[in-house]
C-alpha positions as a LaTeX table, in Angstrom:
\begin{tabular}{lrrr}
\hline
Residue & $x$ (\AA) & $y$ (\AA) & $z$ (\AA) \\
\hline
Met1 & 33.29 & 28.25 & 5.63 \\
Thr2 & 31.22 & 24.92 & 5.76 \\
Val3 & 30.95 & 23.16 & 2.70 \\
Ala4 & 27.33 & 21.78 & 2.39 \\
Gln5 & 27.39 & 17.95 & 2.19 \\
Ala6 & 25.81 & 16.29 & $-0.98$ \\
Pro7 & 22.61 & 14.61 & $-0.23$ \\
Ser8 & 22.83 & 10.80 & $-0.17$ \\
Thr9 & 21.15 & 8.74 & $-2.70$ \\
Leu10 & 18.42 & 7.99 & $-0.24$ \\
Gln11 & 17.68 & 11.68 & 0.38 \\
Arg12 & 17.44 & 12.34 & $-3.29$ \\
Ile13 & 14.94 & 9.32 & $-3.61$ \\
Leu14 & 12.83 & 10.86 & $-0.84$ \\
Asp15 & 12.92 & 14.36 & $-2.37$ \\
Tyr16 & 9.52 & 15.08 & $-4.18$ \\
Ser17 & 11.59 & 16.20 & $-7.27$ \\
Ser18 & 12.35 & 12.46 & $-7.86$ \\
Arg19 & 8.86 & 11.13 & $-7.44$ \\
Ala20 & 8.04 & 10.98 & $-11.01$ \\
Asp21 & 10.91 & 8.57 & $-11.57$ \\
Pro22 & 12.73 & 7.37 & $-8.79$ \\
Tyr23 & 14.21 & 4.27 & $-10.60$ \\
Pro24 & 17.52 & 5.57 & $-11.75$ \\
Leu25 & 18.28 & 6.44 & $-8.11$ \\
Tyr26 & 17.21 & 3.03 & $-7.08$ \\
Ala27 & 19.68 & 1.49 & $-9.48$ \\
Glu28 & 22.26 & 3.72 & $-7.89$ \\
Leu29 & 21.40 & 2.50 & $-4.50$ \\
Arg30 & 21.80 & $-1.01$ & $-5.45$ \\
Arg31 & 25.27 & $-0.66$ & $-5.98$ \\
Arg32 & 25.64 & $-1.18$ & $-2.26$ \\
Pro33 & 22.96 & $-3.79$ & $-1.34$ \\
Val34 & 22.95 & $-2.58$ & 2.31 \\
Ala35 & 24.07 & 1.04 & 3.11 \\
Arg36 & 24.34 & 2.76 & 6.42 \\
Gln37 & 23.01 & 6.03 & 6.54 \\
Glu38 & 24.41 & 9.16 & 8.58 \\
Asp39 & 21.85 & 8.78 & 11.28 \\
Gly40 & 22.88 & 5.15 & 11.87 \\
Asp41 & 19.75 & 3.51 & 9.77 \\
Tyr42 & 20.61 & 0.93 & 7.24 \\
Val43 & 18.90 & 0.89 & 3.81 \\
Val44 & 18.47 & $-2.48$ & 2.01 \\
Ser45 & 17.95 & $-2.16$ & $-1.79$ \\
Thr46 & 18.40 & $-5.54$ & $-3.44$ \\
Tyr47 & 15.89 & $-8.27$ & $-4.18$ \\
Arg48 & 17.32 & $-11.48$ & $-2.36$ \\
Glu49 & 18.65 & $-9.28$ & 0.69 \\
Ile50 & 15.00 & $-7.76$ & 1.09 \\
Ser51 & 13.07 & $-11.10$ & 0.57 \\
Ala52 & 15.57 & $-12.86$ & 2.95 \\
Leu53 & 14.82 & $-10.10$ & 5.57 \\
Leu54 & 11.13 & $-10.20$ & 5.24 \\
His55 & 11.19 & $-13.92$ & 6.29 \\
Asp56 & 13.89 & $-13.29$ & 8.83 \\
Pro57 & 12.32 & $-13.71$ & 12.54 \\
His58 & 15.04 & $-11.43$ & 13.81 \\
Leu59 & 13.54 & $-8.53$ & 11.88 \\
Ser60 & 11.05 & $-6.73$ & 14.00 \\
Ser61 & 7.89 & $-4.74$ & 12.96 \\
Asp62 & 7.36 & $-3.55$ & 16.35 \\
Ala63 & 8.39 & 0.08 & 16.89 \\
His64 & 9.25 & $-0.76$ & 20.57 \\
Ser65 & 12.20 & $-2.79$ & 19.27 \\
Leu66 & 13.87 & 0.43 & 17.90 \\
Glu67 & 16.34 & 2.30 & 20.24 \\
Asn68 & 15.51 & 5.57 & 18.35 \\
Pro69 & 12.04 & 5.12 & 17.03 \\
Gly70 & 11.68 & 8.68 & 15.80 \\
Pro71 & 8.83 & 11.25 & 16.48 \\
Ala72 & 6.26 & 9.75 & 14.24 \\
Leu73 & 6.30 & 6.24 & 16.06 \\
Ala74 & 7.47 & 7.48 & 19.45 \\
Glu75 & 4.30 & 9.57 & 20.15 \\
Arg76 & 2.00 & 6.71 & 19.18 \\
Gly77 & $-0.32$ & 6.31 & 22.20 \\
Asp78 & $-2.64$ & 3.96 & 20.69 \\
Pro79 & $-2.55$ & 0.18 & 20.52 \\
Pro80 & $-0.76$ & $-0.89$ & 17.01 \\
Ala81 & $-2.52$ & $-2.93$ & 14.46 \\
Phe82 & $-1.29$ & $-6.39$ & 13.65 \\
Ile83 & 0.93 & $-5.15$ & 10.91 \\
Gly84 & 3.21 & $-3.46$ & 13.67 \\
Leu85 & 3.40 & $-6.31$ & 15.86 \\
Asp86 & 5.60 & $-9.47$ & 15.92 \\
Pro87 & 4.78 & $-13.12$ & 16.61 \\
Pro88 & 2.77 & $-14.41$ & 18.47 \\
Arg89 & 0.45 & $-11.36$ & 19.06 \\
His90 & 0.71 & $-10.62$ & 15.15 \\
Asp91 & $-0.19$ & $-14.27$ & 14.46 \\
Arg92 & $-3.17$ & $-14.58$ & 16.67 \\
Leu93 & $-4.76$ & $-11.01$ & 15.73 \\
Arg94 & $-4.09$ & $-11.91$ & 11.85 \\
Arg95 & $-5.67$ & $-15.24$ & 12.28 \\
Met96 & $-8.73$ & $-13.72$ & 14.05 \\
Ala97 & $-9.06$ & $-11.21$ & 11.14 \\
Met98 & $-8.50$ & $-13.65$ & 8.54 \\
Arg99 & $-11.37$ & $-16.03$ & 9.85 \\
His100 & $-13.84$ & $-13.25$ & 8.16 \\
Phe101 & $-11.75$ & $-12.17$ & 5.14 \\
Gly102 & $-10.35$ & $-15.19$ & 3.41 \\
Pro103 & $-9.25$ & $-18.78$ & 3.64 \\
Pro104 & $-9.50$ & $-21.26$ & 5.28 \\
His105 & $-12.69$ & $-19.99$ & 7.14 \\
Ser106 & $-13.93$ & $-17.79$ & 4.39 \\
Pro107 & $-12.32$ & $-18.96$ & 1.35 \\
Thr108 & $-14.86$ & $-17.71$ & $-1.32$ \\
Leu109 & $-15.42$ & $-14.25$ & 0.11 \\
Val110 & $-13.28$ & $-12.30$ & $-2.22$ \\
Asn111 & $-14.35$ & $-14.12$ & $-5.29$ \\
Asp112 & $-17.97$ & $-14.00$ & $-4.58$ \\
Met113 & $-17.61$ & $-10.04$ & $-4.49$ \\
Arg114 & $-16.98$ & $-10.33$ & $-8.30$ \\
Pro115 & $-20.57$ & $-9.25$ & $-9.44$ \\
Asp116 & $-20.69$ & $-6.42$ & $-6.88$ \\
Leu117 & $-17.29$ & $-5.18$ & $-7.98$ \\
Thr118 & $-18.15$ & $-5.34$ & $-11.44$ \\
Ala119 & $-21.48$ & $-3.29$ & $-10.88$ \\
Val120 & $-19.58$ & $-0.76$ & $-9.03$ \\
Val121 & $-16.93$ & $-0.31$ & $-11.99$ \\
Thr122 & $-19.62$ & $-0.29$ & $-14.39$ \\
Asp123 & $-21.61$ & 2.67 & $-12.65$ \\
Leu124 & $-18.40$ & 4.41 & $-12.41$ \\
Ile125 & $-17.47$ & 4.17 & $-16.05$ \\
Glu126 & $-21.05$ & 5.06 & $-17.11$ \\
Asn127 & $-20.45$ & 8.62 & $-15.47$ \\
Leu128 & $-17.36$ & 9.04 & $-17.61$ \\
Val129 & $-19.39$ & 8.25 & $-20.88$ \\
Gly130 & $-19.38$ & 11.52 & $-23.12$ \\
Arg131 & $-16.79$ & 13.52 & $-21.17$ \\
Asp132 & $-13.99$ & 14.77 & $-23.12$ \\
Gln133 & $-11.55$ & 14.91 & $-19.89$ \\
Ile134 & $-11.60$ & 12.78 & $-16.87$ \\
Asp135 & $-9.47$ & 12.45 & $-13.82$ \\
Ile136 & $-8.69$ & 8.65 & $-13.27$ \\
Val137 & $-7.98$ & 9.38 & $-9.52$ \\
Asp138 & $-11.06$ & 11.44 & $-8.65$ \\
Asp139 & $-13.47$ & 9.92 & $-11.02$ \\
Phe140 & $-12.48$ & 6.30 & $-10.66$ \\
Ala141 & $-9.57$ & 5.00 & $-8.86$ \\
Tyr142 & $-10.39$ & 6.60 & $-5.63$ \\
Pro143 & $-14.13$ & 5.89 & $-5.35$ \\
Phe144 & $-13.99$ & 2.55 & $-6.30$ \\
Pro145 & $-11.91$ & 0.93 & $-3.61$ \\
Val146 & $-13.57$ & 3.26 & $-1.12$ \\
Thr147 & $-16.87$ & 2.03 & $-1.91$ \\
Val148 & $-15.78$ & $-1.54$ & $-1.48$ \\
Ile149 & $-13.96$ & $-1.18$ & 2.02 \\
Cys150 & $-16.86$ & 0.97 & 3.37 \\
His151 & $-19.29$ & $-1.97$ & 2.51 \\
Leu152 & $-16.91$ & $-4.62$ & 3.82 \\
Leu153 & $-16.20$ & $-2.75$ & 7.00 \\
Gly154 & $-19.90$ & $-1.55$ & 7.54 \\
Val155 & $-18.77$ & 2.02 & 7.37 \\
Pro156 & $-21.46$ & 4.51 & 6.05 \\
Arg157 & $-20.50$ & 5.75 & 2.69 \\
Glu158 & $-21.64$ & 9.23 & 3.44 \\
Asp159 & $-19.06$ & 9.55 & 6.07 \\
Glu160 & $-16.16$ & 9.18 & 3.42 \\
Pro161 & $-15.37$ & 12.87 & 3.42 \\
Arg162 & $-14.62$ & 12.81 & 6.88 \\
Phe163 & $-12.17$ & 9.76 & 7.03 \\
His164 & $-10.67$ & 10.77 & 3.65 \\
Arg165 & $-9.13$ & 13.86 & 5.44 \\
Trp166 & $-8.04$ & 11.81 & 8.33 \\
Val167 & $-6.29$ & 9.15 & 6.30 \\
Glu168 & $-4.40$ & 11.74 & 4.19 \\
Ala169 & $-2.91$ & 13.08 & 7.54 \\
Ile170 & $-2.22$ & 9.80 & 8.74 \\
Val171 & $-0.57$ & 8.81 & 5.37 \\
Ala172 & 1.59 & 12.07 & 5.47 \\
Leu173 & 3.27 & 10.73 & 8.60 \\
Leu174 & 5.15 & 8.34 & 6.18 \\
Asp175 & 6.67 & 11.31 & 4.40 \\
Phe176 & 10.29 & 11.66 & 4.75 \\
Asp177 & 10.62 & 14.77 & 3.05 \\
Pro178 & 12.70 & 17.35 & 5.10 \\
Ala179 & 11.19 & 20.20 & 2.90 \\
Thr180 & 7.73 & 19.79 & 4.69 \\
Asp181 & 7.27 & 20.96 & 8.23 \\
Pro182 & 7.45 & 17.65 & 10.40 \\
Gln183 & 6.06 & 19.10 & 13.56 \\
Glu184 & 3.00 & 20.21 & 11.78 \\
Arg185 & 2.67 & 17.04 & 9.95 \\
Leu186 & 3.10 & 15.14 & 13.13 \\
Arg187 & 0.67 & 17.08 & 15.02 \\
Glu188 & $-1.95$ & 16.83 & 12.24 \\
Gly189 & $-1.26$ & 13.10 & 11.80 \\
Thr190 & $-1.47$ & 12.45 & 15.53 \\
Gln191 & $-4.66$ & 14.29 & 15.79 \\
Ala192 & $-6.31$ & 12.40 & 12.78 \\
Arg193 & $-5.25$ & 9.07 & 14.29 \\
Lys194 & $-7.32$ & 10.04 & 17.31 \\
Asp195 & $-10.13$ & 11.21 & 15.41 \\
Leu196 & $-10.25$ & 8.04 & 13.07 \\
Arg197 & $-9.85$ & 5.83 & 16.09 \\
His198 & $-12.80$ & 7.69 & 18.01 \\
Tyr199 & $-14.91$ & 7.16 & 14.92 \\
Leu200 & $-14.34$ & 3.67 & 14.72 \\
Ala201 & $-15.03$ & 3.09 & 18.35 \\
Glu202 & $-18.31$ & 4.85 & 18.17 \\
Leu203 & $-19.20$ & 2.76 & 15.13 \\
Leu204 & $-18.27$ & $-0.32$ & 16.97 \\
Arg205 & $-20.24$ & 0.74 & 20.09 \\
Ser206 & $-23.37$ & 1.04 & 17.74 \\
Arg207 & $-22.92$ & $-2.42$ & 16.87 \\
Arg208 & $-23.31$ & $-3.78$ & 20.25 \\
Gly209 & $-26.63$ & $-5.20$ & 21.48 \\
Arg210 & $-27.58$ & $-5.65$ & 17.90 \\
Pro211 & $-27.94$ & $-8.85$ & 15.79 \\
Pro212 & $-24.49$ & $-9.57$ & 13.97 \\
Gly213 & $-24.43$ & $-7.95$ & 10.52 \\
Asp214 & $-22.76$ & $-9.08$ & 7.25 \\
Asp215 & $-20.07$ & $-6.43$ & 7.86 \\
Leu216 & $-16.54$ & $-7.18$ & 9.02 \\
Leu217 & $-16.63$ & $-4.86$ & 11.93 \\
Ser218 & $-19.95$ & $-6.69$ & 13.35 \\
Arg219 & $-18.31$ & $-10.08$ & 12.84 \\
Leu220 & $-15.25$ & $-9.25$ & 14.53 \\
Ala221 & $-17.44$ & $-7.89$ & 17.54 \\
Ser222 & $-19.37$ & $-10.97$ & 17.83 \\
Asp223 & $-16.99$ & $-13.87$ & 16.81 \\
Glu224 & $-15.43$ & $-16.09$ & 19.46 \\
Gly225 & $-13.24$ & $-18.56$ & 17.81 \\
Pro226 & $-10.19$ & $-20.76$ & 18.68 \\
Asp227 & $-8.11$ & $-17.67$ & 19.60 \\
Gly228 & $-10.59$ & $-16.08$ & 21.75 \\
Arg229 & $-12.34$ & $-12.74$ & 21.02 \\
Met230 & $-10.83$ & $-9.60$ & 19.97 \\
Thr231 & $-10.82$ & $-6.74$ & 22.63 \\
Asp232 & $-12.72$ & $-3.39$ & 21.44 \\
Glu233 & $-9.24$ & $-1.87$ & 21.20 \\
Glu234 & $-8.03$ & $-4.77$ & 18.99 \\
Ile235 & $-11.02$ & $-4.43$ & 16.80 \\
Val236 & $-10.67$ & $-0.76$ & 16.36 \\
Ser237 & $-6.89$ & $-1.15$ & 15.56 \\
Thr238 & $-7.76$ & $-3.68$ & 12.97 \\
Ala239 & $-10.50$ & $-1.78$ & 11.43 \\
Asn240 & $-8.37$ & 1.30 & 11.26 \\
Leu241 & $-5.66$ & $-0.79$ & 9.51 \\
Leu242 & $-8.15$ & $-2.25$ & 7.04 \\
Leu243 & $-9.94$ & 1.10 & 6.14 \\
Ile244 & $-6.57$ & 2.94 & 5.47 \\
Ala245 & $-4.86$ & 0.00 & 3.68 \\
Gly246 & $-8.04$ & $-1.35$ & 1.91 \\
His247 & $-8.26$ & 1.73 & $-0.32$ \\
Glu248 & $-4.87$ & 3.78 & $-0.05$ \\
Thr249 & $-2.73$ & 1.19 & $-1.92$ \\
Thr250 & $-5.54$ & 0.19 & $-4.39$ \\
Val251 & $-5.99$ & 3.59 & $-5.59$ \\
Asn252 & $-2.19$ & 3.77 & $-6.36$ \\
Leu253 & $-2.22$ & 0.44 & $-8.01$ \\
Ile254 & $-5.19$ & 1.30 & $-10.41$ \\
Thr255 & $-3.82$ & 4.57 & $-11.08$ \\
Asn256 & $-0.36$ & 3.52 & $-11.85$ \\
Gly257 & $-2.04$ & 0.73 & $-14.00$ \\
Val258 & $-3.79$ & 3.22 & $-16.16$ \\
Leu259 & $-0.58$ & 5.23 & $-16.53$ \\
Thr260 & 1.42 & 2.35 & $-17.36$ \\
Leu261 & $-1.07$ & 1.10 & $-19.94$ \\
Leu262 & $-1.17$ & 4.56 & $-21.61$ \\
Arg263 & 2.49 & 4.64 & $-21.89$ \\
His264 & 2.56 & 1.23 & $-23.33$ \\
Pro265 & $-0.40$ & 1.48 & $-26.01$ \\
Glu266 & 0.65 & $-1.81$ & $-27.65$ \\
Val267 & $-0.34$ & $-3.73$ & $-24.24$ \\
Leu268 & $-3.51$ & $-1.78$ & $-23.99$ \\
Glu269 & $-4.65$ & $-2.84$ & $-27.37$ \\
Arg270 & $-3.66$ & $-6.51$ & $-26.55$ \\
Leu271 & $-5.71$ & $-6.21$ & $-23.39$ \\
Arg272 & $-8.84$ & $-5.12$ & $-25.49$ \\
Arg273 & $-8.28$ & $-8.20$ & $-27.56$ \\
Glu274 & $-7.19$ & $-10.69$ & $-24.82$ \\
Pro275 & $-9.04$ & $-9.54$ & $-21.70$ \\
Glu276 & $-7.75$ & $-12.81$ & $-19.95$ \\
Met277 & $-4.26$ & $-11.49$ & $-20.03$ \\
Ile278 & $-5.32$ & $-9.00$ & $-17.24$ \\
Ile279 & $-4.24$ & $-11.30$ & $-14.50$ \\
Arg280 & $-0.54$ & $-11.52$ & $-16.08$ \\
Thr281 & $-0.89$ & $-7.49$ & $-16.41$ \\
Val282 & $-1.58$ & $-6.75$ & $-12.94$ \\
Glu283 & 1.19 & $-9.14$ & $-11.50$ \\
Glu284 & 3.70 & $-7.22$ & $-14.06$ \\
Leu285 & 2.26 & $-3.95$ & $-12.68$ \\
Leu286 & 2.90 & $-4.94$ & $-9.04$ \\
Arg287 & 6.40 & $-5.34$ & $-9.88$ \\
Tyr288 & 6.95 & $-2.48$ & $-12.54$ \\
Glu289 & 4.99 & 0.16 & $-10.73$ \\
Pro290 & 3.97 & $-1.15$ & $-7.20$ \\
Pro291 & 1.75 & 0.87 & $-4.91$ \\
Val292 & 4.22 & 0.45 & $-2.07$ \\
His293 & 7.71 & 1.74 & $-2.74$ \\
Ile294 & 9.37 & 1.60 & 0.81 \\
Ile295 & 8.83 & $-0.47$ & 4.09 \\
Pro296 & 10.39 & 1.83 & 6.77 \\
Trp297 & 10.71 & 1.55 & 10.38 \\
Arg298 & 11.74 & $-2.23$ & 10.75 \\
Ala299 & 14.43 & $-3.16$ & 13.55 \\
Ala300 & 16.83 & $-5.49$ & 14.01 \\
Tyr301 & 16.05 & $-7.97$ & 17.06 \\
Ser302 & 19.63 & $-8.91$ & 17.30 \\
Asp303 & 22.83 & $-8.46$ & 15.31 \\
Leu304 & 22.26 & $-9.16$ & 11.54 \\
Thr305 & 24.65 & $-9.78$ & 8.69 \\
Val306 & 23.07 & $-8.96$ & 5.37 \\
Ala307 & 25.41 & $-9.10$ & 2.20 \\
Gly308 & 28.41 & $-9.00$ & 4.30 \\
Val309 & 27.51 & $-6.07$ & 6.23 \\
Thr310 & 26.68 & $-6.44$ & 10.07 \\
Ile311 & 23.76 & $-4.45$ & 11.34 \\
Pro312 & 23.84 & $-3.97$ & 14.80 \\
Lys313 & 20.76 & $-5.07$ & 17.28 \\
Gly314 & 18.25 & $-2.17$ & 17.49 \\
Ser315 & 19.22 & $-0.54$ & 14.31 \\
Arg316 & 16.34 & 0.90 & 12.24 \\
Ile317 & 16.25 & $-0.91$ & 8.67 \\
Thr318 & 14.35 & 0.41 & 5.60 \\
Leu319 & 13.39 & $-1.99$ & 2.92 \\
Met320 & 13.30 & $-0.56$ & $-0.80$ \\
Leu321 & 10.72 & $-2.83$ & $-2.26$ \\
Ala322 & 10.36 & $-1.00$ & $-5.64$ \\
Ser323 & 14.09 & $-1.18$ & $-5.81$ \\
Gly324 & 14.17 & $-4.93$ & $-5.30$ \\
Asn325 & 11.43 & $-5.31$ & $-8.02$ \\
Arg326 & 13.88 & $-3.86$ & $-10.60$ \\
Asp327 & 16.98 & $-5.55$ & $-9.66$ \\
Pro328 & 18.62 & $-7.09$ & $-12.63$ \\
Ala329 & 20.32 & $-9.75$ & $-10.46$ \\
Tyr330 & 16.98 & $-11.39$ & $-10.04$ \\
Phe331 & 14.63 & $-9.98$ & $-12.96$ \\
Arg332 & 15.63 & $-10.15$ & $-16.66$ \\
Asp333 & 15.43 & $-6.84$ & $-18.32$ \\
Pro334 & 13.79 & $-5.31$ & $-15.27$ \\
Asp335 & 13.08 & $-1.89$ & $-16.62$ \\
Arg336 & 10.83 & $-3.34$ & $-19.39$ \\
Phe337 & 7.01 & $-3.52$ & $-18.67$ \\
Asp338 & 6.35 & $-7.35$ & $-19.91$ \\
Pro339 & 3.06 & $-8.89$ & $-18.96$ \\
Asp340 & 4.34 & $-12.19$ & $-20.58$ \\
Arg341 & 6.93 & $-12.08$ & $-17.75$ \\
Arg342 & 7.21 & $-15.81$ & $-16.20$ \\
Asp343 & 7.87 & $-16.82$ & $-12.67$ \\
Asn344 & 7.14 & $-13.14$ & $-11.56$ \\
Arg345 & 7.75 & $-13.51$ & $-7.67$ \\
His346 & 7.60 & $-9.70$ & $-7.23$ \\
Leu347 & 7.70 & $-8.00$ & $-3.89$ \\
Gly348 & 4.41 & $-5.61$ & $-4.61$ \\
Phe349 & 2.62 & $-7.04$ & $-1.65$ \\
Gly350 & 5.76 & $-7.60$ & 0.46 \\
Ser351 & 6.43 & $-10.98$ & 1.57 \\
Gly352 & 6.73 & $-13.41$ & 4.74 \\
Ile353 & 4.18 & $-13.13$ & 7.66 \\
His354 & 3.34 & $-9.50$ & 6.75 \\
Leu355 & 2.21 & $-10.34$ & 3.24 \\
Cys356 & $-0.40$ & $-7.98$ & 2.26 \\
Phe357 & $-3.57$ & $-8.90$ & 4.03 \\
Gly358 & $-5.81$ & $-7.69$ & 1.53 \\
Ala359 & $-3.78$ & $-8.71$ & $-1.52$ \\
Pro360 & $-6.42$ & $-11.05$ & $-3.24$ \\
Leu361 & $-9.05$ & $-8.18$ & $-2.86$ \\
Ala362 & $-6.69$ & $-5.67$ & $-4.30$ \\
Arg363 & $-5.64$ & $-7.75$ & $-7.24$ \\
Leu364 & $-9.33$ & $-8.46$ & $-8.04$ \\
Glu365 & $-10.36$ & $-4.85$ & $-7.85$ \\
Thr366 & $-7.45$ & $-3.96$ & $-10.11$ \\
Gln367 & $-8.23$ & $-6.68$ & $-12.73$ \\
Ile368 & $-11.81$ & $-5.68$ & $-12.99$ \\
Ala369 & $-11.05$ & $-1.96$ & $-12.95$ \\
Leu370 & $-8.43$ & $-1.90$ & $-15.66$ \\
Asn371 & $-10.38$ & $-4.49$ & $-17.93$ \\
Gly372 & $-13.49$ & $-2.10$ & $-17.45$ \\
Leu373 & $-11.61$ & 0.85 & $-18.47$ \\
Val374 & $-9.72$ & $-0.67$ & $-21.41$ \\
Arg375 & $-13.13$ & $-1.79$ & $-23.01$ \\
His376 & $-14.97$ & 1.45 & $-22.59$ \\
Leu377 & $-12.49$ & 4.49 & $-22.83$ \\
Glu378 & $-12.40$ & 5.69 & $-26.26$ \\
Asn379 & $-8.84$ & 6.69 & $-27.64$ \\
Pro380 & $-7.68$ & 7.70 & $-24.23$ \\
Arg381 & $-4.50$ & 9.98 & $-24.09$ \\
Leu382 & $-2.53$ & 11.47 & $-21.14$ \\
Val383 & $-3.12$ & 15.30 & $-20.69$ \\
Ala384 & 0.15 & 15.41 & $-18.82$ \\
Asp385 & 3.19 & 13.06 & $-18.61$ \\
Pro386 & 4.43 & 12.76 & $-15.91$ \\
Pro387 & 1.44 & 13.56 & $-13.92$ \\
Pro388 & 1.60 & 15.48 & $-10.66$ \\
Tyr389 & 2.40 & 12.83 & $-7.80$ \\
Arg390 & 1.47 & 12.65 & $-4.19$ \\
Gln391 & 3.85 & 13.85 & $-1.54$ \\
Ser392 & 4.53 & 10.35 & $-0.09$ \\
Ala393 & 7.54 & 8.48 & $-1.36$ \\
Val394 & 6.32 & 5.32 & 0.67 \\
Leu395 & 2.77 & 5.02 & $-0.94$ \\
Arg396 & 3.79 & 6.36 & $-4.41$ \\
Gly397 & 1.23 & 7.24 & $-6.95$ \\
Pro398 & $-0.23$ & 10.31 & $-9.03$ \\
Arg399 & $-2.31$ & 12.78 & $-7.12$ \\
His400 & $-4.37$ & 13.37 & $-10.39$ \\
Leu401 & $-4.11$ & 11.39 & $-13.75$ \\
Leu402 & $-5.97$ & 13.66 & $-16.32$ \\
Val403 & $-6.77$ & 11.81 & $-19.49$ \\
Arg404 & $-8.57$ & 12.95 & $-22.52$ \\
Gln405 & $-10.75$ & 10.55 & $-24.72$ \\
Gly406 & $-12.79$ & 10.62 & $-27.80$ \\
\hline
\end{tabular}
């Protein structure tokens, strides 16, 4: 008779039953800062070790550096975006994209969007007035960043239902849950990647031969700076990344923010009186309930020694960002939500050369969104706590967040 082996801490974290509150399991995982898994992968769960690896040039983000990349990566035929590349290719493409998205070439782009962002939030909140019950996700947290990223990229807003389906299937490829059908998930995700790339390629072709527009897709297509010009494949890969990352993580951040504020009504009331504290509040949300919990599929370029453990060259490494954000060896009283926390160097947007490209925009979107909701929602209350969560353990957030008001 074979005795079934108890699931590892990581397996329990990835199981959907832990989605609502993985934090006690993160604490268990941190007892061994670097833990080798049965399949030979390594999991790193403590703040200092994660931060050091994110700045280590011997940690690769390129799937081709993996000796065993796994089916979700191995069957990718499309060129990766710069998030999946290492220097110097990563640096060149990121510089070229950043010329049109932020400093030093477009230093005021994000801040100049403040009036437009405020207008979108105001319109969405007006649609919530007088309703007894709302879904923060469907009615607010999803349409806001999607509207913004469509406008930035030049994607027609009416096409949103199409790419919403594709993005959901692509994000599902990050799902580790063995209870789901991995082959079906892989098939649907692979097809969704092809469909989304084809859609963006057609959109790019429609920009050719026209005067450059203000949208990012047009500017990438017409720009020729110090690093030369992006190829069509590079533009499509970059647009693909920005379209997905430009709303998926912000939806989670806004929704997690509303949930956390409703669980901490004293902070919500302070925000009503002191709207300027929203900046610190969002930074604490990025630490306390980050939108990205896990960075999977990194690889060791060479043998690495981390916390006394040697990780062999070619090994897969998983970085548990949300665990690092609750590490008591770095953060005082880490399980307490404290917007007055000082020196809050969280890992909510990662760190190092792959620090989130859209972090300034996500911060501003969340600040405006939460301040708007705090001012306008009347006596908001959670319908269910915990709410139902999305499947992914990587991009963790509620699928729906029902709130009663009045």
